[in-house]
N, C-alpha and C positions, 0 to 999 in steps of 0.2 A: 306399805300402806301410807297414804298421805294424811298424817294425823298430827303434824307438828310444825312449829316455826323454827327456822334456823337463823343464826346471826353470824356474820363474818366481822371480826374485830381486827384492828391493827395493834392492839395492846391488850394483854391479859387482864388488865385492871377493869375492863368493861364487863367481864363475865359475871362478876358478882352483882353489878348494877342491874344488868338486864335479867338475870335470874330472879332478882328480887321483884322487879316490876312485873315479870310474867307470873310469878307466884301470887302477886297481889291482884292482878287484873284478869288473869285467865289461868287459874291453878289447874284446870282440867287438861290443859294442853302440854304435850311434851316439848322440850326445848333442846336444841343442839347448838353448840358453839364451835366455830372454827377460828383460831387465832392465827392470823397471817401478818406478822409484823413486817415482813419483807415488802408488802404492797405499798405501805406509806413510804418506806425508804426508797423504793424504786420510783415512786411518783415524784418525790422530791429531787431525785437525780435526773430523770429523763423528761419530766413533765407529764401532764395528764392526757396529752394528745398522742402519746407514743403507742404505736400498734402492739409492741411487745408487752407493754403494761396491760393493755386491754385483754390480750390473750391470757396473761397470768391471772388477772381478775376473774375472767370467765372460768378458768380451771378451778379457782378457789370457790366460786359460787356453785359450780356443779358439784364439787366435793361436799359442800354444805348441804346440798339438796339430795345427795346420793341415797340417803336412807328414807326419802319420801316426804320431804318438807313441801308444803304447799306454798309457803312464802319464805324467801331468803332475804334478810335485811342486812345491809352493810352499815356499820356504825361509824365509818370514817367519812367525814365531810369532804376531805380532799378528793377522794375518788368516787364520790357519790354519783356524779354525772356519768361517769364511765359505767358504773354499775347499772344505772337505769337503761342504758343502751345495750347491755349485755344480752345476747340471744339466749332464750330459754327453751326454745322448741315447744312452747306451750306446756311444759312440765311443771313450772312453778312461776310465781311472781318474783321478779327481781326488784327490790325496793331499797331506797336510801332512807336512813333514819331521820334526816332533817327536812324532808319534803313537807311533812305536816307542820313543823315549826315555821317554815317559810310561809305557808298558807295562813297560819295564825298571825304572823307578824304583818303580812300584807293587809289583812283585814283589820288590824288594830290601829293603823294610822298611815299617813302618807310619807312619814320620815322614819328611817331606820338607821341605827348605828350597828354595824357588824363588827364583832370583837373576836379576834383569833390570836392564838399564841404562835401559830405557824403561818408564815407568809403564803405557803402553798394552799392554805385553806380559804384565803380571802376571795380570790377570783372565782372559784367554784361556788362559793356561797353567794357572792354578788350575782352571778349568772342564774343561780337557782331562784333567788328573790325576784329578779326581773322576769323570769319565766313564770313564776307564780302570779306576779302582778299582771302580766299580759293575759294569762289564762283566766284570772278572776276579774279582769277589766278594771284594774285599779291603777291610779297614778302613784308613782313611788319615787322618792329621793333616797339614795343610799350613801351613807358615809362609812368609812372603814377605819378601824383602830387596831393596829398590831401591837401586841404585848410580848415582845420577844424574850424579855427576861423571865417570863413565867414558865416557858417550856423546860428550861433546865431543872426547875423544881419538879415538874411532872416526870421527867426522865429519871430523876433521882428518887422517885417515890415519895416526895415531900408534898403530899396532897393538900394539906392545909395551907402551906406556904404558896403553893400554886394558885389555889382559890383566892387567898388573900391578895396576891399580886394582881390577879384579874380584877377583883373588886376595887382595889386602890386605883388602878389605871382607868377604869370606867368612871369612877367618882371624880377623878382629876380632870377627865376630858370634858366634863360638863356636857353630857350628851344632849342632842336637840330634843324637843318635844316629840313624842312618839314612842318607839320601842327599841330596846337593845336586844340584838340577836347574838346569843352566845354560840358562836359557830361550831365549836367542838363539843362533842358529847361529854367529854371530861370536865367541862365547865359548869355542868348542871348544878353542883352545890353552891355556885355563886348566885344563883337566881334568888333564893329567899334573902340572902344577905343584901343584895341590891334593892330588893323590894322594901326592906327595913328602912333604907335611906331614901325612899321615894322614887326609885328608878324602876320603871316597868321593863322587865326582862323576860325573854323566853328562851328555853333550851330544848334540845331535841329528844332526850330519852323517853320521857313519859308520853309526849305527844306522838312520837314515832312508834312506840309500842302499841298505843291505842289504834293508830292507823293500821299497823301490821295485823292486829287481831281482827279488825274489820275486813281487811283484805282476805285473811284466812277464812273467815265466816262466809264471805261472798264466794270464794272458791269452793268451799265445802257444800254450798247450797246448789251448785250447778249439777 
């Protein structure tokens, strides 16, 4: 029975985040999680254009949908573009968590600063933003900021140090007028901290879940 939304994560830390959002925004829906840490590791090793990676992603998406999910959402920005191109045979919607964030950023201003702790995330997020800009008919200038020191904190489970590192890097960069795009879902806790110091930032989890729920409802209405 197609009565739930599934998420594919590349880190188990995201399970609690998305469980909480779903409980808040759509408590009536069942949720399934598949943690596939190997997808990000493989993407970093072979690149996102590798056919083997695409096949592996497709298998994991089908696994997530196997019990009847109408929508399967990947929460990893690095592989989001591959996910959207993953064939579903019409059985479910394959979605990336950051598509809604990109649409919000594009409509918020003509200049965007993309922030990531992994270099592999920058290009996919840049391409996503430019795709959203073309679709929405918006002019867009995109700058990128890599915060490599932050990732070691994330891997070590030092969440607050990770977020603090991201906030400090963005504050020091003096971002241009417009909006800061926190490219990785794990960066979401930095959003309110940046807003406190006057920086307009967007992150993917809440916006992406809202979009996934709308996609579920659209599928259910058919």
